[in-house]
Every structure is written in C-alpha cells, then in structure tokens.
C-alpha positions in Angstrom: 44.0 48.2 -53.7 41.1 50.7 -53.8 40.0 51.5 -50.3 36.6 53.0 -49.9 36.4 53.8 -46.2 33.2 55.8 -46.4 29.7 55.2 -44.9 28.3 52.6 -47.3 24.7 53.8 -47.5 23.6 52.1 -50.7 22.1 49.0 -49.0 21.1 50.7 -45.8 19.2 53.6 -47.4 15.9 51.8 -47.3 16.2 51.0 -43.6 14.7 53.6 -41.3 17.4 54.9 -38.9 14.9 54.6 -36.1 14.3 50.9 -36.7 16.7 48.0 -36.0 16.6 45.5 -39.0 16.0 41.9 -38.1 19.1 41.0 -40.2 21.1 43.8 -41.9 23.2 41.2 -43.7 20.2 40.5 -46.0 20.5 44.1 -47.3 24.2 43.6 -48.0 23.4 40.3 -49.8 20.9 42.1 -52.1 23.4 44.9 -52.8 26.2 42.5 -53.6 24.2 39.8 -55.4 25.9 40.5 -58.7 29.5 40.4 -57.3 31.4 37.2 -58.0 32.5 37.0 -54.3 32.6 39.2 -51.2 33.0 39.0 -47.4 31.4 41.0 -44.6 33.5 41.6 -41.6 32.1 42.6 -38.2 34.4 45.6 -37.6 33.0 47.1 -34.4 30.0 47.1 -32.1 28.5 49.0 -29.2 25.6 49.2 -26.8 24.1 52.6 -26.0 21.6 53.7 -23.4 21.0 52.9 -19.7 17.3 52.4 -19.4 16.6 51.2 -22.9 19.6 49.7 -24.6 20.2 50.2 -28.3 22.6 48.0 -30.3 24.9 49.1 -33.1 27.5 47.5 -35.4 29.9 48.5 -38.1 30.9 46.4 -41.0 33.6 46.2 -43.7 32.7 44.6 -47.0 35.5 43.4 -49.2 35.0 42.5 -52.9 38.1 41.9 -55.0 40.4 44.8 -54.3 37.7 47.1 -53.0 36.8 47.5 -49.3 33.8 49.6 -48.2 33.1 50.5 -44.6 29.7 51.3 -43.1 28.9 53.8 -40.4 27.2 52.7 -37.2 24.1 50.5 -38.1 21.4 49.9 -35.6 20.5 46.2 -35.1 18.1 44.4 -32.9 19.2 42.7 -29.7 18.7 39.2 -31.1 21.0 39.8 -34.1 23.5 41.5 -31.8 23.7 38.6 -29.4 24.0 36.1 -32.2 27.1 37.9 -33.6 28.7 39.4 -30.5 31.4 36.8 -30.3 32.7 37.4 -33.8 34.3 40.8 -33.6 36.9 41.2 -36.4 35.7 38.1 -38.2 33.9 37.4 -41.5 30.3 36.8 -40.6 28.8 36.5 -44.1 29.8 36.4 -47.7 30.1 34.5 -50.9 33.2 32.6 -52.0 34.7 32.4 -55.5 32.4 29.4 -56.4 29.3 31.4 -55.5 28.8 29.4 -52.3 27.6 31.4 -49.3 30.0 31.9 -46.4 28.0 31.4 -43.3 30.4 30.1 -40.7 32.4 33.0 -39.0 36.2 32.9 -39.4 39.2 35.4 -39.6 38.8 37.5 -42.8 41.7 36.5 -44.9 41.0 32.7 -44.7 38.3 32.9 -47.3 40.9 34.0 -49.9 43.4 31.3 -49.1 43.7 28.5 -51.6 42.4 30.8 -54.4 45.3 31.2 -57.0 43.9 34.6 -58.0 45.0 36.0 -54.6 48.2 34.1 -53.8 50.1 30.9 -53.5 51.4 28.4 -51.0 55.1 28.7 -50.1 57.5 27.0 -47.7 59.4 28.8 -44.9 62.9 28.0 -43.8 61.8 25.0 -41.8 59.7 23.6 -44.7 56.3 24.5 -43.3 53.8 25.6 -45.9 52.2 29.0 -45.6 50.0 31.2 -47.8 51.5 34.3 -49.4 49.2 36.9 -50.9 50.2 38.5 -54.2 51.3 42.1 -54.0 48.1 43.8 -55.1 46.2 41.8 -52.4 48.8 42.0 -49.7 47.1 45.1 -48.3 43.8 43.3 -47.9 44.9 41.9 -44.5 45.8 45.4 -43.4 42.5 46.9 -44.4 40.5 44.1 -42.8 42.6 44.2 -39.6 44.4 40.9 -40.0 47.9 42.0 -40.8 51.0 40.3 -39.5 49.6 36.8 -39.2 50.8 34.1 -41.5 48.3 31.4 -42.4 50.0 28.0 -42.3 48.5 25.0 -44.0 47.6 23.2 -40.8 45.7 26.3 -39.6 43.9 26.5 -43.0 43.0 22.8 -42.7 41.4 23.5 -39.3 39.5 26.4 -40.9 38.2 24.1 -43.7 37.1 21.5 -41.3 35.2 24.0 -39.3 33.5 25.4 -42.5 32.4 21.9 -43.5 30.9 21.3 -40.0 29.3 24.7 -40.0 31.2 25.9 -36.9 32.9 29.2 -36.3 36.7 29.1 -36.6 38.6 31.2 -34.0 42.0 30.0 -35.0 43.9 26.9 -33.8 44.6 28.7 -30.5 41.2 30.6 -30.2 43.1 33.8 -30.8 40.4 35.5 -33.0 36.9 36.7 -32.3 35.8 38.9 -29.4 37.5 36.8 -26.8 40.7 36.2 -28.8 43.9 37.8 -27.7 44.6 39.1 -31.3 41.3 40.9 -31.3 42.0 42.4 -27.9 45.3 43.9 -29.3 43.9 45.0 -32.6 40.7 46.7 -31.5 41.4 48.4 -28.2 38.7 51.1 -28.6 36.0 48.4 -28.5 37.3 47.0 -25.2 37.8 50.4 -23.7 34.2 51.3 -24.6 32.9 48.1 -23.2 34.8 48.5 -19.9 33.6 52.0 -19.5 30.0 50.9 -20.0 30.4 48.2 -17.4 31.9 50.6 -14.9 29.0 53.1 -15.6 26.4 50.3 -15.2 28.0 49.2 -11.9 28.0 52.8 -10.6 24.3 53.3 -11.7 23.2 50.1 -9.9 25.2 50.9 -6.8 23.7 54.5 -6.7 20.3 53.1 -7.3 20.6 50.7 -4.4 21.8 53.4 -2.1 18.9 55.7 -3.1 16.4 52.9 -2.7 17.8 52.1 0.7 17.6 55.7 1.8 14.1 56.1 0.4 12.8 53.1 2.3 14.4 54.4 5.5 12.7 57.7 5.1 9.3 56.3 3.9 8.9 53.3 6.2 11.1 54.1 9.1 9.1 53.5 12.3 6.1 52.2 10.4 4.1 49.8 12.5 5.6 51.1 15.7 
C-alpha cells in the first residue's frame, strides 16, 4: 500500500489559513471527484484559545491503496460541533458504486462486501467474518482500525444504519469519540482535551477569585 502521510494541501490551498471554511469536506469532494471511490476519516481534532476559541481538525483520505493525511485544518464551530462525536470514523466519501457516503461509521466498513478488497470467511465456530486481501490488509492499520474483525452481524448493523441515515458506532458503541476503542487508539486527543479542561477550570477559578478580591477592594464599606 502506498502511504502518503504528508500535508495534503491540494484541496486546501484555496482556503485562506485565517478563515474557517463552512464545510472543508466540499473541498475534498471537488479534489476527489474523478476518483472511483474514497473515504474521509476524522483523524484528530482540537480546540485552541481561551478568550476566542478556534477549532481544528485533521483528516485521512483513503482512495484505493493510497492514503493521504492533512495537517491541521481550521474549521468553524458549527462544523466542529456537527462532527465532534465521530473521531476515528469515516465522515464522508464515495462508495464503489459512486454513491455518497454520508452516515459516519468505522473506516473499514465501507470496504466490506466489495470483492476487490476481500472476502467472507468462517472462523472455527462457523461465524462469518470479513478478511481483507493482503495488499489491502494494511488499510486498517493506516486508518487506525487494526485488530478488529468485522463479523457479518456487525456488518448487517452497519448496513441498516446506512439505510436509515444514522451513524454506526459499532454494535457495542465502541467507536466514535465516546467509544472505548477510540479512547485506546487515540490517547493524544484525550490527553489534550483533559489538559484543556483542567486549564479552563483553573482559569475560571482564578477569575472568580480575582473578581471577588476586586469587589472587596472596590466596594468594601460602600454605603456605610
């Protein structure tokens, strides 16, 4: 598999770095319009700033055997809030039939069932699971989804969610920002978020103390 983990600037070049695009996925859609299929994975996200918060996300875009990774991309708050529950998941794309992929799901699921990428096999207990062909086996590693077999009953749940236009977090809700798999596979995001919460709590506490002190000095004895 060709792995292009470099800042993917082609489709973001036209976006001013000081402006947050309303929907950066539209730029990706234009850049990949001639590709037979692709998926966009929300790879990371962060919030910066104390007084004025700025929002950033990183993406991985997989098309065939190639995977491109973006640097931090500034997004507006509305888009950030719409997608903040989907860390590590496919949030956009186009399947092998050319149909848009609009319902978030774990990355590898969009390849399951396509004979170009793999086949159904049975384990020792007779349960059916999906096995990727060798040249695509690394796809799950690059997209951060390695070590998780996709059984047919899980895939059926995914297909049902897609038909209903709902996000699929796994049969046990183990994927997405709140999922236990994501918490294990993306520790830096959760460390960063925890540090920001701690910093924010400290700032609010300090602000309350300063305000209280200021009021005492300014208005103490007033009216006496």
